[in-house]
C-alpha positions in Angstrom: 81.3 115.4 103.2 83.6 118.2 103.7 87.0 117.9 105.2 87.6 119.6 108.6 89.6 122.6 107.4 92.4 122.9 109.8 95.4 123.1 107.1 96.3 125.8 105.0 97.3 124.1 101.7 99.5 124.9 98.6 97.7 124.2 95.5 99.9 121.3 94.8 99.0 117.7 94.5 102.2 115.4 94.7 101.4 112.1 92.9 104.9 110.5 92.6 108.3 110.7 94.6 111.6 109.3 94.4 114.7 110.0 96.7 114.7 113.8 97.1 112.4 114.6 94.2 108.5 114.9 94.2 106.3 115.3 91.1 102.8 116.9 91.2 99.6 116.1 89.2 100.7 118.5 86.7 104.1 117.0 86.0 106.0 119.6 87.8 109.3 118.4 89.4 110.1 119.6 92.8 113.3 119.3 95.1 112.1 118.2 98.7 114.2 119.9 101.3 111.4 119.3 104.0 110.6 115.7 103.9 107.2 116.3 105.1 108.0 117.6 108.7 111.4 115.6 108.7 109.5 112.3 108.1 111.4 111.3 104.9 114.6 110.0 106.3 115.9 107.6 103.6 114.4 109.2 100.5 111.0 108.8 98.9 109.9 105.3 97.7 113.3 103.7 98.4 113.3 100.5 96.6 114.4 98.5 99.6 111.8 100.0 101.7 109.0 99.3 99.2 110.1 95.7 98.9 110.3 95.2 102.7 106.8 96.6 103.4 105.3 94.7 100.1 106.7 91.3 101.0 105.5 91.8 104.7 101.9 92.8 103.4 101.8 89.5 101.5 102.3 87.5 104.5 100.7 89.3 107.4 100.0 92.9 107.9 98.7 93.1 111.5 97.8 91.4 114.6 97.5 92.5 118.1 100.3 92.9 120.9 98.6 89.7 122.5 100.7 87.3 120.2 104.4 87.0 119.4 105.8 89.4 116.8 109.7 88.5 116.3 109.9 91.8 114.0 109.6 93.8 117.1 112.7 92.2 118.6 114.4 92.4 115.2 113.7 96.1 115.1 114.9 96.7 118.8 118.2 94.8 118.0 119.0 96.8 114.9 118.1 100.0 116.7 120.4 99.1 119.7 123.3 98.4 117.1 122.9 101.5 114.9 122.1 104.0 117.7 124.5 102.8 120.3 121.7 102.9 122.9 122.2 99.3 124.3 121.1 100.0 127.8 117.5 100.6 126.9 114.3 98.9 126.4 111.9 99.6 123.5 108.2 100.4 123.6 106.6 100.9 120.1 103.7 103.1 119.4 102.2 105.1 116.3 103.5 108.7 116.5 105.6 111.5 118.3 102.8 112.6 120.5 102.0 109.1 121.6 105.7 108.6 122.3 105.7 111.6 124.6 102.5 110.8 126.2 104.0 107.3 127.1 107.2 108.9 128.4 105.4 111.3 130.6 103.2 108.7 132.0 106.1 106.3 132.7 107.9 109.1 134.4 105.0 109.7 136.8 104.7 106.0 137.4 108.4 105.7 138.2 108.6 108.8 140.5 105.2 109.0 142.0 105.2 112.8 141.1 103.0 114.9 138.8 104.9 117.9 137.4 106.7 117.9 134.1 109.3 120.7 133.2 109.6 121.7 129.6 111.3 124.8 127.7 110.1 127.9 125.8 109.7 127.3 122.0 109.4 123.6 122.7 106.9 121.4 120.9 106.0 117.9 122.2 102.7 117.0 120.4 99.1 118.0 120.3 97.7 115.3 122.5 96.6 115.8 126.2 99.7 115.8 128.3 102.2 116.5 125.4 100.4 119.6 124.3 100.1 120.9 127.8 104.0 121.1 128.0 104.1 122.5 124.5 105.0 126.3 124.3 101.8 127.2 122.1 98.8 128.5 123.9 96.7 128.6 120.7 96.6 124.8 120.7 96.0 124.2 124.3 92.3 123.7 124.8 90.8 124.4 128.3 90.7 120.7 129.0 94.5 120.4 128.4 95.4 123.2 130.8 97.1 121.9 134.0 99.1 123.1 136.7 101.4 120.0 136.3 102.9 121.7 133.2 105.9 123.9 133.8 107.5 125.8 130.9 110.8 127.5 131.7 113.3 129.7 129.7 115.5 127.5 127.3 119.0 126.7 128.5 118.3 128.2 132.0 119.8 126.0 134.7 118.9 128.3 137.6 115.2 128.4 136.9 115.3 124.7 136.3 117.0 124.0 139.6 114.5 126.2 141.4 111.6 124.2 140.2 113.2 120.9 140.7 113.9 121.8 144.4 110.3 121.5 145.1 110.8 117.7 144.7 107.6 117.3 142.9 108.8 117.2 139.4 108.5 113.6 137.7 110.6 114.6 134.4 112.3 117.3 132.5 111.7 116.9 128.9 113.8 118.8 126.2 114.1 118.3 122.4 117.5 117.2 121.1 117.3 120.2 118.8 114.1 122.2 118.9 112.4 121.9 115.5 109.0 123.8 115.3 110.4 126.3 117.7 113.0 127.3 115.1 115.9 125.0 115.2 117.3 125.9 118.6 120.2 123.7 119.7 120.5 123.1 123.6 124.0 123.9 125.0 126.0 120.9 125.6 126.7 122.0 129.1 123.1 122.6 129.7 122.3 119.0 128.9 125.1 117.8 131.2 124.1 119.8 134.1 120.5 119.0 133.4 121.3 115.2 133.8 123.0 115.9 137.0 120.1 118.1 138.4 117.4 115.5 137.4 119.4 112.8 139.2 119.8 114.9 142.2 116.2 115.7 142.6 114.9 112.2 141.6 113.3 113.2 138.4 113.8 111.7 135.1 115.4 113.2 132.0 113.4 112.7 128.7 115.0 113.7 125.5 112.5 114.3 122.8 114.3 113.1 119.6 111.1 112.9 117.5 112.4 115.3 114.9 116.1 115.5 115.7 116.6 111.8 115.9 117.4 109.0 113.4 120.5 110.6 112.0 119.2 113.9 111.0 121.6 115.7 113.2 124.7 113.9 112.0 124.5 111.8 115.0 121.8 109.0 115.4 120.4 111.2 118.3 121.2 114.9 118.5 121.9 114.5 122.4 124.9 112.3 121.3 126.8 115.4 120.7 127.1 115.5 124.7 127.9 112.7 126.9 124.4 112.7 128.5 122.5 109.4 128.9 118.8 110.3 129.2 116.4 108.2 131.2 114.0 108.0 128.3 114.2 109.0 124.7 111.2 109.5 122.3 111.4 109.0 118.5 109.2 109.1 115.6 109.2 111.3 112.4 112.1 109.6 110.4 111.6 106.2 112.1 109.3 104.8 109.4 110.0 107.0 106.5 106.3 107.9 106.2 104.8 104.9 107.6 103.3 105.7 111.0 105.5 104.5 114.0 106.9 105.9 117.0 108.9 104.6 120.0 110.2 105.1 123.5 113.5 104.1 124.7 113.6 103.3 128.4 116.6 102.7 130.6 117.0 99.0 131.8 116.8 100.1 135.5 113.1 101.0 134.8 111.1 97.8 135.4 107.7 97.1 133.4 104.7 95.6 134.5 101.7 94.1 132.5 99.4 96.8 131.4 101.8 99.7 132.4 101.7 100.9 128.8 99.5 99.8 125.9 98.6 100.4 122.2 96.4 98.7 119.7 98.5 99.4 116.4 101.9 100.3 118.0 104.6 97.6 116.7 102.5 95.9 114.2 104.1 93.7 111.4 104.0 96.5 108.7 105.4 99.3 110.9 108.1 97.0 112.1 109.0 96.3 108.6 109.1 99.7 107.7 111.3 100.6 110.7 113.6 97.7 110.0 114.0 98.8 106.4 114.7 102.5 107.4 117.6 101.2 109.8 119.1 99.1 107.2 119.2 101.9 104.5 120.6 104.2 107.0 123.4 101.8 107.9 124.1 100.4 104.5 124.2 103.7 102.7 125.9 105.7 105.5 123.1 108.2 105.8 124.3 109.6 109.1 127.6 110.6 107.8 126.1 111.8 104.6 123.7 114.1 106.9 126.7 115.5 108.7 128.7 116.1 105.5 125.9 117.7 103.4 124.6 119.7 106.2 127.8 121.1 107.1 128.3 121.9 103.4 125.0 123.6 103.3 125.6 125.7 106.5 129.1 126.8 105.2 127.7 127.8 101.8 124.9 129.7 103.3 127.4 131.7 105.5 129.2 132.8 102.5 126.1 134.1 100.8 125.5 136.6 103.5 125.9 137.4 107.1 122.6 139.1 107.5 120.7 136.2 108.7 121.4 133.6 111.6 122.1 130.0 110.7 121.4 127.4 113.3 121.4 123.5 113.4 123.4 120.3 113.0 123.5 117.9 110.3 120.4 118.2 108.0 118.2 119.9 110.6 118.9 123.7 109.6 117.1 126.9 110.4 117.7 130.4 108.9 116.2 133.3 110.8 115.9 136.5 108.9 115.3 140.2 109.7 112.2 140.1 107.5 109.0 137.9 106.9 110.0 134.9 104.8 106.6 134.3 103.0 107.5 135.6 99.8 111.0 134.1 99.8 109.7 130.5 100.4 106.9 130.8 97.9 109.5 132.1 95.3 111.5 129.0 96.1 108.5 126.7 95.7 106.9 128.2 92.7 109.7 129.9 90.7 112.3 127.2 91.5 110.4 124.1 92.5 112.0 123.7 95.9 109.9 122.7 99.1 111.1 124.3 102.4 109.7 124.6 105.8 108.8 127.6 108.1 108.7 128.4 111.7 106.9 131.7 112.7 107.3 134.6 110.2 111.0 135.0 110.0 112.5 131.4 110.1 113.1 129.0 107.1 113.5 125.3 108.1 115.4 122.8 105.9 114.8 119.0 106.8 115.6 117.0 103.5 116.0 113.4 103.4 119.3 112.1 104.7 120.3 111.0 101.2 120.4 114.4 100.0 123.6 115.1 97.6 126.1 117.9 97.3 124.7 118.6 93.7 121.1 118.7 95.1 122.3 121.0 97.9 123.9 123.4 95.3 120.5 123.5 93.3 118.9 124.8 96.4 121.9 127.2 97.1 121.9 128.8 93.7 118.1 129.3 93.8 118.4 130.7 97.4 121.0 133.2 96.6 119.1 134.7 93.6 115.8 134.8 95.8 117.4 136.2 98.8 119.5 138.9 97.0 116.4 140.0 95.2 114.1 139.9 98.4 116.8 141.5 100.7 117.4 144.4 98.3 113.6 145.2 98.2 113.6 145.0 102.0 116.4 147.2 102.3 114.9 149.9 100.1 111.6 149.7 102.1 
């Protein structure tokens, strides 16, 4: 049977990984500055993480949400402590798209309204409601098209209020930092005013922290650079360090009822063990502080190399926007220097390494990047 061919693939087969390093089937060593779409938060194959999952599997790997699972409460308690989000309830699911689906559904239940406002260059998932509010027509099938999705200009309060004035908006959703859209950080003032507007017009504010959460920005959640308290927070990616898990944080004022939300696999024993291990490593190894320190170091050094590209981001969520297509730059970093990076569109390089990235590893990238960039930018200038 053939695989359904929807992914353009590099001719690389990873077979082993440790911390920020990956080895392929040919024995080639790579520095991972992408973490599989910001998924690897605490580093590949962290020993504490491996032990936690292995020990859990030897006891019980799965049972449904029709029985007690104390690991869910343990995960919720650790998450509240480390994130500072004590005034929330936790619903566990399996992915970022599923987290956003549940957040949208919840907002509609609570408000009795149908419309969801999102923003240009935003990405919220590929499932039905989440893809409808994602700013990429190419991945929206006819069945996903709906008048309930309203996509507005990023950081535009005037347009947002005009839509909210209609009083038919259930929620406004915005990423803590836009990831796939190119590492765009919402203005602090915009988030503050957005919270006021949603409250004024009886809508909910959903912060999509699926890519920007779990310490990646140098705060536990990127929205914490402001004083905003969202009604709902969604998360996934770095939550399980590669094990499929997602979650929705829901303000305590929102009351649940049996059957309101549901999932077969969400919050299973293995997923919770992975999630608990991630939080323990983040706390014990000060990875949020490390993300801020190494991220600032990277951005400062990148600014010293050239002022001909734009640097955006916070912590270890960094985007570099160039005046030329970056395909060759990215491929040279990968195949000539053994460094994985990400991309957004044709001109934006994304850096989303494990939060354990060291200064020495950052320097390895910076040295390679400077050589490749100088070579390609010279060619571009001559052309």
